[in-house]
N, C-alpha and C positions, 0 to 999 in steps of 0.2 A: 613287305616293305613298310617303312615307317610312315609314309604319306604318299599322296597321289601325284604323279606327273604324267601328262599325256605325251604321246609321241616317243615312247621308249621302245626299243626293239624287244621282241618277245624272246625270252630265254627258255631253252628246254628245261624240263624238270627232271630231277633225279628219280629213278636211275636213268641216266642219259646215254644215248649212243652218239650224239654230237654235242658240241659245246662243252666238252670235257676239260677240266682243269686237273692236271697232274702236278702235285706239289712235291718238292724235294726236301726230305728230312736228312740233313747232313750230321745229325748228332744231337737233336733236341733231347733235353731231359724229359723224364716222365711228366713232371709238372708243366714244363713248357709245351709238351704235346697236348696236355689237357687244356691249357690256356688257349693254345692255337685253335683247337677244335671247338672250344666253347664259343668262339666268335666266328669261325670259318667253315664248320662242317657242312653247312648248307651249300657252299660253293666249291667244295673239294670232292672230286670223284675218285681219285686214286692218290696214294702217297707212296713214293719210292724212297726206301732207305738207301741212300746213295752208295754207289760202287760196292766196296766191301765193308761198309761201316757196321753192318749187322753182326759181323764176326767179333767185333770188339765192343759192342754196345752192352753195358751192364744191364742186368734185369730185363733182358730182351722180351721175355714172355709177358712181363708186366706191361711193358710199353706197347706191345702188339695188342694186348687186351684193351688198352685205352682206345686205340683206333677202332677195334671191333665194336666196343660199346657205343661209339659214336656212329657206327654204320659206314665207316670209310675203309675200303679195302687197302691193304698194304702189300707191296712186293719188294723183293731184294734187287738191288741194281744188277745190270747185266754183267758188270765186271766180276761180280761174285760167281755167276754162272761160268764165265770164262776161266776163272781161277780153279774151279773144280774140273772143267773139261781138260785144261792144259796139263793137269796132273793125273788124268785118266780116272777121275772120280765122278763120272756122270751119275752112276747109280747112287752114290753117296749124296749127291745134290738132290736127287729125287726124294731121298729119305729125309733130308733137311726140310724140304717143302711140306712133307707129311708131319714131321715132328712139330713144326710151328703152325700147322693147320692153315697154310697159305692157300689162297684160291687163285692167285695170279703169279706168273713168273715172266721174267724178261730174258730173252735169248738174244745175245749180241756177239759180234766179232770185231769190236772196235779196237781191242788191245792186242789180240792175236789173230793170225790168219789161218784159216783152215778151209777145206773144200766146201763150196757153197751147198753142194748136194748133202753133205754131212750136216751142215747147219739146218737144212730143211728136215732132215731125219730127226734131229733133236726137237725141232718144233712139232713135228708130227707126233713123236712119242709123248712129249709133255702135254700136248693138247688133249690127250686122253685122260690126263690127271688134273690139269688146271687150265685156266684161261691164259693164253700166251700172248704177250706183246713182244714183237721182234723189232730189234733196232737195226737200222741200215745207216752206214756211214762210218768213217774212220775217225779215231781220236788223234790221228797224226795230222798236224796242220799242213804238212807238205804233201799229203796224199789227196789228190783231186780225182774224184770219181765222176766220169762223164754222165750227163743226164740219162742217156739211153740205158746205162748200166744200173743207175738208181731204180729206174722203172722196172727193168728185168728182175732185179733182186727183190724189190718190194712185191711184185706180182707173184713171184715164186714162193715167197714166204707166206703170203696170204693164202695161196693155193695149198700150202703145206699145213695150214690150220691156224695161222696167227689171227687173232681177233682184230688187232690193230697193228700197223707198222709205225715205228717211231723214227722220225728224221733226226739224226745225230747232231748235237751241238755242244755237248758237254755242259757242265754246270755254269760255265762262263759265257757260252754263246759265241765262241770264236773259232770253231772248226765246222766241218761238215757242211751244213746248210748256209754257213756264214763265213765271210772273210775274217781274217785275223783282227780287223777293226770292229767286228760285230755287224758289219753291213750284210744285209740279206743277199744271197746269190739269187736274185729275182728271176733270171732266165732259167735257172735250174728248177726253182719251185714251180714256175709257170709251165715248164715242159713236163714235169712230173704229173701235174694236174690234168694234162691232156689224156693221160692213160689210167691214173689211179684215182678212184673217187675220193673227194676231200674228206668224207666222213670216215674213211678207213685209215687216215693218217693222223698221228699226234706229232705236232711240230714242236720240238724243244726250242723254247724261246724265253730264256731267262731275263733278257734285257727289255726294259719298257718299250724302247723304240722298235724292237722286233715284234713284240706283242701287238703294238699299234699297226704295224705293217700288215700282219696276217689278218687282223680284224677288219681293216679297211679293204683288204683283198677278198676275204671269204665271209665276212659278216660276224655277228655276235656269237654265233654257235660254231666257230672253228675250234678244233681240239688243240690245246697247247699244253706243254709240259716243262718240267724243271723250273717250276715257279717257287720262289722262296716263300716260306710261310708268311712272312710279313708283307708280301706283295700280292697275296690272294685277293684281299678286298680291293686294293687299288686296281688289280686286273679286272675285277667285276665291274668297277665303274667305267673302265675303258670299254668294256664289252657293250655297255648300254648308253654311252655318250655322256657320262657325267664327270668326265675329266677333260681338260682343255684339248688334249690330243685328238679326241674323237667328238668333241662337243657339237660341231656342226654336221658331222657325218650322217647322223641318224634323224636329224630334225626334218619335219615336213615344212618346206618353205612356204607352201600355200597358207598353212595355218599361221605361220609367223607373220606373213603379210597381212592377213585378216586382223590379227591382234594390233598391228601397227595402224 
């Protein structure tokens, strides 16, 4: 940090197991990726190349090397996994992971529906090859999954070998964990947390208000994802109480009273 301030919450250090920030790359150029990481690599734990963007990204290997040189792992969006699976090309997907020397993969079923036992088989097979993040929740705004089922699905996927489970919200934060307005389904989140440890979940929270809500509920070291590259540093200030939204949340009132 550039100077000293007392009464800041302690952030975990990289490589982190909690307090993860997953950033969403929706098509940054190689130079934009370099600029992004030159300022934010310290605060970014994972980068997802959103949905199927890796398929059409020019000079993909060069771009992946930028992330690797900064020590930030990259993975392809779960929609790409689904695109291979729906075409019967799961083995081809595994070859793609090897071709691009990826250490992480996302398994999801947000765009297609298939038997959950089969999804867990995919997780199990991939977990012997890479670190697996599995996504729970639908991209269909009209599909409401009850809390007990979220819990059941998350636990089964962790048992199958997923490192973390991701709560679906899409890049806009208007489905899955959230209502179409972006409001958090607070009852759903709180019920999930009665059974699934918070450190095992990455909450997709692209909107500032959503990030604030999760940080106030679970603290500075909550795992959040789908963060826009230009929102990574603003998010870090929210995590430690240096933005108005959480300014008073982490302050020690006794010390403030002494100063007064």
